[in-house]
C-alpha positions, -999 to 999 in steps of 0.1 A, spaced: 0 0 0 14 34 -9 21 60 17 -6 84 5 -15 113 28 -51 111 42 -73 133 62 -93 119 91 -111 151 102 -148 145 106 -143 107 108 -153 85 137 -128 65 158 -135 37 181 -108 32 207 -107 4 233 -93 13 266 -95 49 253 -100 67 286 -65 65 302 -29 58 294 -19 53 258 -55 49 247 -64 83 260 -32 98 245 -44 85 211 -79 97 218 -67 132 226 -46 134 195 -74 122 173 -99 146 189 -75 175 183 -72 163 147 -110 168 143 -122 133 148 -153 121 167 -146 97 194 -162 65 208 -142 54 239 -145 22 258 -140 21 296 -141 -2 326 -141 24 355 -165 53 357 -138 75 373 -116 72 342 -145 79 320 -154 111 339 -118 123 339 -115 118 301 -148 137 296 -136 165 318 -104 169 298 -122 171 265 -146 197 279 -117 217 293 -101 218 259 -133 229 242 -134 197 222 -166 178 213 -177 153 238 -169 116 232 -194 88 233 -185 64 261 -192 26 260 -187 3 289 -168 -28 275 -147 -57 285 -128 -65 254 -130 -102 261 -168 -102 260 -176 -111 224 -214 -107 228 -210 -72 242 -185 -63 215 -210 -74 188 -238 -55 204 -217 -23 206 -206 -26 170 -243 -29 159 -253 2 180 -226 28 175 -231 34 138 -204 41 112 -168 37 123 -138 47 102 -109 42 126 -106 12 149 -79 14 175 -74 -19 194 -56 -6 224 -68 -22 256 -43 -46 272 -28 -59 304 9 -57 314 15 -88 335 49 -104 341 63 -135 356 86 -164 348 71 -182 319 81 -217 331 59 -212 361 28 -199 343 -5 -216 347 -33 -220 322 -50 -191 339 -21 -169 332 -21 -177 296 -58 -174 292 -60 -140 309 -31 -123 292 -36 -138 258 -74 -133 261 -71 -96 266 -40 -87 246 -46 -108 216 -82 -119 220 -93 -83 225 -78 -74 191 -95 -103 175 -128 -94 189 -125 -58 177 -116 -69 142 -144 -95 140 -169 -70 153 -161 -39 133 -144 -49 100 -176 -60 83 -191 -25 89 -159 -7 79 -158 -26 47 -195 -22 40 -197 16 43 -171 19 15 -155 52 29 -122 36 37 -105 40 71 -78 27 93 -71 0 118 -44 6 145 -34 -24 166 -15 -13 196 13 -38 205 45 -29 223 83 -31 217 77 -65 232 65 -74 197 102 -74 188 121 -77 221 117 -107 245 127 -109 282 128 -134 310 98 -119 329 75 -112 300 70 -145 281 32 -145 278 30 -107 274 56 -110 246 38 -139 230 6 -118 229 24 -89 213 42 -110 188 8 -125 178 -7 -90 174 23 -81 152 19 -111 129 -18 -106 126 -15 -69 118 12 -73 92 -10 -99 74 -42 -79 78 -27 -49 60 -26 -69 28 -62 -80 32 -77 -46 38 -57 -26 12 -83 -34 -16 -110 -19 6 -91 14 11 -86 6 48 -50 11 61 -36 -10 89 -8 0 113 10 -19 140 19 7 167 46 -4 191 52 21 219 82 19 243 82 31 278 53 55 283 41 74 314 11 53 324 -1 31 352 2 0 331 23 -16 358 -8 -19 381 -23 -46 358 -12 -73 381 -34 -58 409 -65 -61 387 -65 -98 380 -101 -111 375 -114 -137 399 -120 -162 371 -82 -162 364 -71 -164 400 -52 -197 398 -19 -182 388 14 -200 386 33 -167 394 42 -158 430 17 -136 448 21 -99 439 46 -81 461 32 -46 463 65 -30 472 83 -47 444 56 -38 419 56 -1 430 94 0 426 89 -14 391 63 13 385 89 40 391 104 32 357 72 45 340 79 79 355 107 82 328 83 73 300 70 94 271 39 115 275 9 95 262 -2 125 241 32 124 222 25 87 215 -9 97 203 4 124 180 29 100 165 2 75 160 -20 100 141 9 110 120 15 74 111 -21 69 102 -21 100 79 10 87 62 -5 52 61 25 35 77 23 -2 83 46 2 113 45 30 137 74 31 162 71 60 186 104 57 206 138 61 191 160 43 216 159 8 201 184 11 172 209 -12 190 182 -39 196 171 -38 159 207 -40 147 212 -71 168 180 -87 157 189 -80 120 225 -94 124 215 -124 144 188 -133 118 212 -130 89 239 -150 107 214 -178 113 207 -183 76 226 -213 62 252 -203 36 245 -229 9 232 -232 -26 194 -230 -28 173 -250 -53 157 -230 -80 122 -243 -71 124 -229 -36 137 -196 -49 108 -194 -74 82 -199 -47 97 -172 -25 98 -148 -55 61 -155 -60 55 -148 -23 73 -115 -25 54 -105 -57 21 -115 -40 28 -93 -10 37 -64 -32 6 -68 -53 -16 -70 -22 0 -39 -7 -10 -21 -38 -46 -30 -34 -49 -62 -54 -66 -94 -43 -41 -122 -39 -52 -158 -37 -35 -192 -31 -33 -197 -68 -10 -167 -71 16 -183 -47 25 -214 -68 
């Protein structure tokens, strides 16, 4: 898909977890860019504070929707009720950490259910309407730098973000023919209270394999977030990426060393050997298919052999 400049003023954006943290940073940037907002929330206090900020800035009021992103029935109901949506921002997530080798099924089900399942539910609920109205639009799936960088305490969280990355990169090809752009947005350290997620564990996922939360240790971990980027800056960079129709939006610049290592490690892992022409031919077809899809053409399995 080409990087054509697009104007979203007057369009409607639906943002999950849009009343605090990165979600509200994106919401503020889109509102200041002239967009109408539909924001989902879990806590009334967050909703009220978001409404107050918009009013104080003289911006139009948002529509607020109470939603648990793991609730598929409620998601479908909301999609049917809110009317036309042009921009879908799948943002809601949980930041929960612990040694992966000690994780229980409940740990996997909760973290993957929110961070990956919530994205899936947003797509399944809203994409039919976005394609049907024929006015184009954009999908932003918020992941994390954990979509590229793994760590010993973030195995399930990292898996969820890697999954969002792969889904988003593939979806971009699928939606190009419909005039709908798709971006993977991977923020780094941001000034939010994401570190409190472990304190909000639902009762249904209480059988954790991780050690009980140590409040003091968690609060110390939370001090790192004080050094983070302002969520509004993350939001402004997200909007700029949408306007430029970027497939990948990276908001933080401090990861060049990591990407260089990933690149070099990947190249070094490739065997240095002669490759049969048949395999080379198939990979050329794959690359050509991806290029054609990015330019808005439909690509089927028959195009790949």
